[in-house]
PLY file of the C-alpha trace (Angstrom):
ply
format ascii 1.0
element vertex 138
property float x
property float y
property float z
element edge 137
property int vertex1
property int vertex2
end_header
-12.15 -15.06 -62.75
-15.00 -12.70 -61.66
-18.46 -13.41 -63.09
-20.20 -10.71 -65.04
-23.63 -10.32 -66.32
-24.75 -10.35 -69.93
-25.38 -6.51 -69.76
-21.85 -6.02 -68.50
-20.39 -8.21 -71.32
-22.43 -6.30 -73.81
-21.02 -3.09 -72.62
-17.47 -4.51 -72.54
-17.81 -5.50 -76.14
-19.26 -2.13 -77.00
-16.34 -0.37 -75.37
-13.86 -2.76 -77.14
-15.50 -1.91 -80.54
-15.41 1.81 -79.60
-11.69 1.66 -78.75
-10.96 -0.19 -81.99
-12.77 2.60 -83.93
-11.23 5.39 -82.03
-7.73 3.95 -82.14
-8.16 3.35 -85.92
-9.22 7.11 -86.17
-5.91 8.02 -84.35
-3.96 6.44 -87.16
-6.17 7.71 -89.98
-9.08 10.00 -90.50
-9.18 12.04 -87.29
-5.45 12.18 -86.62
-5.32 15.97 -86.87
-8.21 16.41 -84.49
-6.42 14.28 -81.92
-3.16 16.10 -82.44
-5.14 19.32 -81.42
-5.84 17.71 -77.97
-2.22 16.95 -76.95
-1.21 19.45 -74.43
1.80 21.58 -75.16
3.56 20.40 -72.05
3.90 16.73 -73.34
7.49 16.37 -74.25
6.97 14.38 -77.49
5.95 15.39 -80.94
2.14 15.57 -81.05
1.76 13.24 -84.01
3.80 10.61 -82.21
1.50 10.99 -79.18
-1.48 10.53 -81.34
0.01 7.44 -83.04
1.06 5.82 -79.82
-2.24 6.42 -78.11
-3.99 5.04 -81.08
-2.04 1.81 -80.88
-2.79 1.59 -77.15
-6.39 2.10 -77.82
-6.47 -0.68 -80.30
-4.64 -2.99 -77.99
-6.92 -2.30 -75.18
-9.95 -2.66 -77.47
-8.59 -6.06 -78.59
-8.00 -6.96 -74.99
-11.50 -6.10 -74.06
-12.93 -8.20 -76.82
-10.65 -11.25 -76.82
-8.57 -11.51 -73.55
-11.22 -13.06 -71.31
-8.78 -14.87 -68.96
-7.36 -11.38 -67.79
-10.57 -9.51 -68.21
-10.29 -7.79 -64.83
-6.71 -6.64 -65.51
-7.68 -5.28 -68.93
-10.50 -3.34 -67.24
-8.00 -1.66 -64.85
-5.65 -1.01 -67.74
-8.54 0.71 -69.74
-9.55 2.70 -66.84
-5.85 3.90 -66.30
-5.68 4.76 -69.93
-8.80 6.89 -69.70
-7.37 8.73 -66.69
-4.09 9.20 -68.64
-5.79 10.93 -71.54
-7.92 13.35 -69.46
-5.29 16.03 -69.69
-5.92 16.12 -73.45
-9.64 16.58 -72.94
-8.85 19.31 -70.49
-6.35 20.96 -72.93
-8.98 20.95 -75.62
-11.29 22.81 -73.19
-8.88 25.49 -71.84
-7.27 26.09 -75.37
-10.59 26.24 -77.11
-9.71 23.65 -79.64
-12.72 22.73 -82.02
-12.59 18.97 -82.74
-15.03 16.14 -82.82
-18.02 18.43 -83.00
-17.00 20.04 -79.62
-17.05 23.56 -80.95
-18.26 25.56 -77.84
-16.84 25.91 -74.39
-20.10 24.34 -73.08
-19.66 21.21 -75.09
-16.05 20.93 -74.21
-16.82 21.34 -70.52
-19.73 18.79 -70.58
-17.33 16.41 -72.12
-14.88 16.82 -69.06
-17.81 16.18 -66.65
-18.70 12.93 -68.61
-15.18 11.82 -68.70
-15.45 9.81 -65.38
-17.99 7.67 -67.13
-15.19 6.51 -69.33
-13.08 5.27 -66.21
-16.20 3.66 -64.62
-17.20 1.89 -67.82
-14.35 -0.59 -68.08
-14.21 -1.13 -64.37
-17.93 -2.12 -64.30
-18.24 -3.98 -67.53
-15.18 -6.26 -66.83
-15.99 -6.94 -63.26
-12.88 -5.21 -62.12
-14.81 -2.83 -59.71
-16.58 -5.73 -58.00
-13.31 -7.88 -57.89
-11.64 -5.12 -55.96
-14.62 -4.81 -53.59
-14.72 -8.54 -52.87
-10.98 -8.69 -52.20
-11.22 -5.79 -49.61
-14.18 -7.67 -47.91
-12.55 -10.99 -47.72
0 1
1 2
2 3
3 4
4 5
5 6
6 7
7 8
8 9
9 10
10 11
11 12
12 13
13 14
14 15
15 16
16 17
17 18
18 19
19 20
20 21
21 22
22 23
23 24
24 25
25 26
26 27
27 28
28 29
29 30
30 31
31 32
32 33
33 34
34 35
35 36
36 37
37 38
38 39
39 40
40 41
41 42
42 43
43 44
44 45
45 46
46 47
47 48
48 49
49 50
50 51
51 52
52 53
53 54
54 55
55 56
56 57
57 58
58 59
59 60
60 61
61 62
62 63
63 64
64 65
65 66
66 67
67 68
68 69
69 70
70 71
71 72
72 73
73 74
74 75
75 76
76 77
77 78
78 79
79 80
80 81
81 82
82 83
83 84
84 85
85 86
86 87
87 88
88 89
89 90
90 91
91 92
92 93
93 94
94 95
95 96
96 97
97 98
98 99
99 100
100 101
101 102
102 103
103 104
104 105
105 106
106 107
107 108
108 109
109 110
110 111
111 112
112 113
113 114
114 115
115 116
116 117
117 118
118 119
119 120
120 121
121 122
122 123
123 124
124 125
125 126
126 127
127 128
128 129
129 130
130 131
131 132
132 133
133 134
134 135
135 136
136 137
């Protein structure tokens, strides 16, 4: 298992809590806002996508918090999840959907450019990034 710093662990825990909160929101109080982000080309009912993605977020959040043995793998799973949800953020921008306080094109576009941080965050905080680099260098 790769070693991580206290700062990385703090950010891993924060991300886990954020995902638990957001996943819970998918299932309850911001469900309609999340439905507005589901691109029209997704071949499933929008509410089903919101519920399923909420469940996945909760599971990833729990994994980040409690599954230390497979921390690196959970980091990669979280990063892949954030890549998978990018089309929803893009759809919110191009369709001009107001949700989560993102009620201007500028705010929605800013979110798109900040999205890579969501991919980097779990990779860095779980040690997944450094584990990959070490394996390539060995």
